[in-house]
C-alpha positions in Angstrom: -0.1 -0.2 -0.2 1.0 3.7 -0.3 1.2 5.9 2.2 2.1 9.6 3.4 4.5 9.7 5.6 5.9 12.4 7.9 9.4 13.1 8.0 9.9 16.2 10.0 10.5 19.8 9.3 7.4 20.3 7.3 7.7 17.5 4.7 6.1 14.0 3.3 7.4 11.4 1.6 5.3 9.0 -0.6 6.0 5.2 0.5 5.0 1.7 -0.6 4.8 0.1 2.7 3.6 -3.9 3.0 -0.2 -4.3 3.1 -1.4 -4.8 6.9 -3.0 -8.2 8.4 -5.6 -7.9 10.9 -5.0 -9.6 14.1 -7.2 -11.6 16.3 -10.3 -8.9 16.7 -9.1 -6.7 14.3 -10.9 -5.4 10.8 -8.7 -3.8 8.0 -10.4 -0.6 6.4 -9.3 0.0 2.9 -9.6 4.0 3.2 -11.6 6.0 0.7 -11.7 9.4 1.4 -10.0 11.1 4.0 -10.2 14.4 4.9 -6.9 17.0 5.9 -7.9 18.0 9.7 -6.5 21.4 11.0 -4.9 19.4 13.8 -2.8 17.8 11.7 -2.5 20.6 9.7 -1.0 22.1 13.2 1.5 19.2 13.7 2.9 19.9 10.5 3.0 23.8 10.5 4.7 23.3 14.0 6.7 20.1 13.4 5.2 18.5 16.8 4.8 15.0 14.6 7.3 12.5 15.1 9.4 11.5 12.0 7.7 8.1 10.9 4.2 9.2 11.3 1.3 8.3 9.0 -1.2 11.1 10.1 -5.5 11.1 9.2 -8.2 10.6 11.4 -10.6 11.8 9.3 -12.2 8.7 7.1 -14.8 6.7 5.5 -14.1 3.3 3.4 -14.6 -0.3 3.6 -13.9 -3.7 5.7 -11.6 -5.1 3.3 -10.7 -8.3 6.0 -11.2 -9.4 9.3 -9.3 -11.1 12.0 -10.2 -14.2 13.9 -12.9 -13.7 16.5 -14.5 -10.9 14.3 -18.7 -11.2 14.5 -19.3 -7.2 13.7 -18.2 -6.8 10.3 -18.1 -8.7 6.6 -15.8 -8.1 3.8 -17.4 -5.2 2.0 -19.2 -3.4 4.9 -19.1 0.6 4.9 -17.6 2.4 8.0 -16.3 5.6 9.7 -13.1 5.9 10.7 -14.0 5.7 14.5 -17.0 6.7 16.6 -17.0 2.7 18.3 -17.8 2.3 22.1 -14.9 1.2 23.7 -14.8 -2.1 26.1 -14.5 -1.7 29.2 -10.7 -3.1 29.4 -9.8 0.2 27.2 -8.4 2.8 29.1 -6.6 6.5 28.3 -4.1 8.3 30.5 -7.1 10.2 30.9 -8.9 8.0 33.3 -12.3 6.0 32.4 -14.2 9.0 30.1 -13.0 8.0 26.7 -12.3 10.7 24.6 -11.2 10.4 20.7 -7.3 12.2 19.9 -6.5 12.2 23.6 -3.2 10.0 22.7 -2.0 12.3 20.9 0.9 11.3 17.7 2.5 8.2 17.4 5.1 6.8 15.0 4.0 3.4 15.3 0.5 4.2 14.4 -0.6 4.1 10.8 -3.7 6.4 9.9 -5.6 7.6 7.0 -3.0 9.4 4.9 -2.7 5.2 3.7 -4.3 3.4 1.5 -5.1 0.9 4.6 -5.6 1.0 7.9 -6.0 -1.7 10.5 -8.5 -0.6 13.0 -9.9 -2.8 16.4 -13.2 -4.2 15.5 -14.6 -2.0 18.3 -13.5 1.1 16.8 -15.3 1.8 13.6 -18.9 3.1 12.6 -21.1 1.5 10.2 -22.3 4.4 7.3 -25.9 4.1 6.9 -27.3 4.6 3.6 -28.0 8.1 2.8 -25.0 8.7 3.7 -21.9 8.8 1.2 -18.4 8.6 1.0 -17.3 11.7 0.8 -20.0 13.2 3.4 -19.1 10.2 6.1 -15.2 11.3 6.1 -16.5 14.3 7.6 -18.2 13.1 11.0 -15.1 12.7 13.0 -15.1 16.7 13.0 -18.4 16.9 12.7 -18.5 15.1 16.0 -15.8 17.4 17.3 -18.7 20.1 16.7 -21.5 18.4 18.9 -19.0 17.8 21.9 -18.5 21.3 21.7 -22.4 22.4 21.6 -23.0 19.5 24.0 -20.8 21.0 26.5 -21.8 24.8 26.4 -25.0 25.9 27.9 -26.6 27.2 25.2 -30.5 27.2 25.2 -33.3 27.2 22.7 -33.6 30.4 21.2 -29.7 31.7 22.2 -28.1 34.2 19.7 -24.7 32.7 18.9 -21.2 33.2 17.4 -18.6 31.5 15.8 -15.3 32.9 15.5 -13.3 30.9 12.4 -15.1 29.5 9.5 -12.9 26.6 8.6 -14.1 23.5 8.5 -14.9 23.1 12.5 -16.4 26.2 12.6 -18.5 25.7 9.5 -19.6 22.7 11.5 -20.0 24.2 14.6 -22.4 27.0 13.0 -25.3 24.5 12.0 -24.6 22.1 14.9 -25.3 25.5 17.3 -28.5 26.1 14.7 -29.6 22.3 14.6 -29.1 22.6 18.9 -31.8 26.1 19.1 -29.7 28.6 18.1 -31.8 31.5 16.6 -29.1 33.5 15.7 -25.9 32.6 14.5 -22.9 35.3 13.6 -19.7 34.1 12.0 -16.3 35.9 11.9 -14.3 35.0 8.8 -11.1 36.9 6.9 -11.0 34.4 3.9 -13.5 35.1 1.5 -14.0 31.7 -0.1 -14.9 30.2 4.0 -16.6 34.0 4.6 -18.6 32.7 1.6 -19.3 29.1 3.1 -20.5 30.3 5.8 -23.2 32.6 3.9 -24.7 29.6 1.9 -25.1 27.3 5.2 -27.3 30.2 6.4 -25.3 32.3 8.7 -27.3 35.5 9.8 -24.5 37.6 10.1 -20.5 37.0 8.4 -17.6 39.9 9.7 -14.8 40.2 8.2 -11.8 40.8 11.4 -9.5 42.7 8.7 -12.5 45.3 8.2 -14.5 45.5 11.2 -14.3 45.8 15.1 -15.8 41.9 15.3 -16.5 43.0 19.3 -18.5 46.0 18.1 -20.0 44.4 15.6 -21.0 41.3 17.9 -22.7 43.6 20.6 -24.3 45.5 17.5 -26.2 42.5 16.0 -27.1 41.2 19.2 -29.1 44.3 20.4 -26.2 45.7 22.2 -25.9 42.7 24.7 -23.7 40.7 23.1 -23.6 36.8 22.3 -25.0 34.4 24.9 -22.9 32.1 24.2 -19.7 32.2 21.7 -17.6 29.3 19.5 -13.9 29.8 19.6 -12.9 28.3 16.2 -10.4 29.7 14.4 -6.9 29.8 17.4 -5.8 32.9 15.5 -4.0 35.8 17.5 -6.6 37.1 19.9 -9.0 35.3 18.9 -9.8 33.9 22.6 -9.2 37.3 24.1 -11.9 38.8 21.2 -14.3 35.9 21.8 -14.2 36.9 26.4 -14.6 40.8 25.3 -17.7 40.6 23.0 -20.0 37.6 25.0 -22.8 38.9 26.8 -22.8 39.3 31.0 -22.7 35.5 32.3 -21.8 34.5 29.0 -20.2 31.4 27.3 -17.3 31.2 25.4 -16.8 27.7 24.2 -12.9 26.7 23.0 -13.2 24.2 20.4 -9.6 25.2 18.5 -6.2 23.9 19.7 -4.3 26.9 20.2 -0.6 25.9 19.6 1.2 29.4 21.0 1.0 31.6 23.6 -2.2 34.0 23.6 -2.6 37.0 25.2 -5.7 37.6 27.3 -7.1 40.3 29.6 -9.1 39.3 32.4 -9.9 42.7 34.2 -12.3 43.2 30.7 -14.4 39.9 31.0 -14.3 39.2 34.9 -16.4 41.6 35.9 -19.0 40.5 33.3 -18.9 37.0 34.9 -18.2 35.5 31.9 -17.2 31.5 31.8 -15.0 29.5 30.0 -15.1 26.1 29.3 -12.7 23.9 26.7 -14.1 21.3 24.2 -11.1 18.8 23.2 -12.2 15.6 21.1 -15.0 13.6 20.9 -17.0 10.9 22.9 -19.1 8.0 21.1 -22.3 9.4 21.1 -21.1 12.5 19.7 -20.0 10.3 16.6 -23.9 8.8 16.3 -25.3 12.4 17.4 -23.2 13.7 13.9 -24.2 11.1 11.6 -27.4 11.5 12.4 -27.6 15.2 11.8 -26.0 14.7 8.7 -28.1 11.5 7.9 -31.4 14.1 8.2 -30.1 16.7 6.7 -29.5 19.0 9.6 -26.1 19.6 8.3 -24.5 19.5 5.2 -21.6 19.2 3.7 -21.8 20.9 0.2 -19.6 23.7 0.8 -17.0 21.9 2.3 -17.0 18.4 0.2 -17.2 18.5 -3.9 -14.8 17.6 -6.3 -13.2 20.6 -5.8 -12.1 19.3 -2.0 -10.4 16.0 -3.6 -6.6 15.4 -3.9 -4.7 12.2 -4.7 -2.3 11.3 -2.2 0.7 12.0 -4.0 -0.3 15.9 -3.1 -0.8 15.9 0.0 3.0 18.2 0.5 1.1 21.0 -1.6 -2.5 20.5 0.2 -0.9 21.0 3.4 1.6 23.9 2.6 -1.6 25.7 1.2 -3.6 25.0 4.0 -1.0 26.9 6.5 -2.1 30.5 4.8 -5.9 28.8 3.7 -6.9 31.3 0.7 -9.6 29.8 -1.3 -9.9 26.5 0.5 -12.6 25.3 2.8 -11.6 22.1 3.1 -9.7 19.3 1.2 -9.7 15.6 1.2 -7.4 12.9 0.0 -9.1 10.9 -2.5 -7.3 7.2 -2.1 -7.6 5.1 -5.7 
């Protein structure tokens, strides 16, 4: 099989590797689509993935081999690469509460920037009729936003702001709407992503390079500020902007992973008793909810995943370089075969 192997120093090489063989209780998944995640882009940008790593965790595919003792899968089953309920004996360094994406990067793992992936039989979830392979590759990031919205204090009828209209932000605004937000405002400087937010139903889109985000958010919410702000940008200063802009007693949910120190000025928001909630990864139920939202049309992947989004594995180096400074990209997806 072919795999994009991270070499360090912002460099991928495409390597030929032996096809994997499933052990007892394992399956081999032939990857069809693997979306490029912002976490992987940051690992590339800040050079924190160990050399030898095969990244990629947002994917769909089909079961091509089953190991001994596997009873829940057969060859040809369509699956999403994750979301399964772990057995009790599976623990994490964070204790019994299971969150995906808590393990960091390990050079011994082979993930979905490869043509085949070995998984424990409990890890995938079945892909139902009515959800395409392309849409299924976005189930994991959708589940991340489901997790964030479920952790929030958002109530039916609340106003919501989303800072950053990358894939996570675009999914978060739709999940918040599905959860009952009546007004959704988005801040995004990249024109293609701002236009995607409009197409997906944002009530207003702010350009932070031309407008004062805090001023506009307060103005667009009758002088009060949004009830909840989801920080999905991880850009310099956006956390402080979120904390300054939310209403008195409101909440900021930190969804984007910030890889560099960020300045905040607590006196500006402490007196308003603003709360900050971090959100990381997912739990299995978040995947199931995300899949239902996609299947029922409550979350649309149309502006995110299209023919223009797809690239061959051979082009992964150029894709990562482009995503470090996005211009007209919304989502990029590796298409195997």
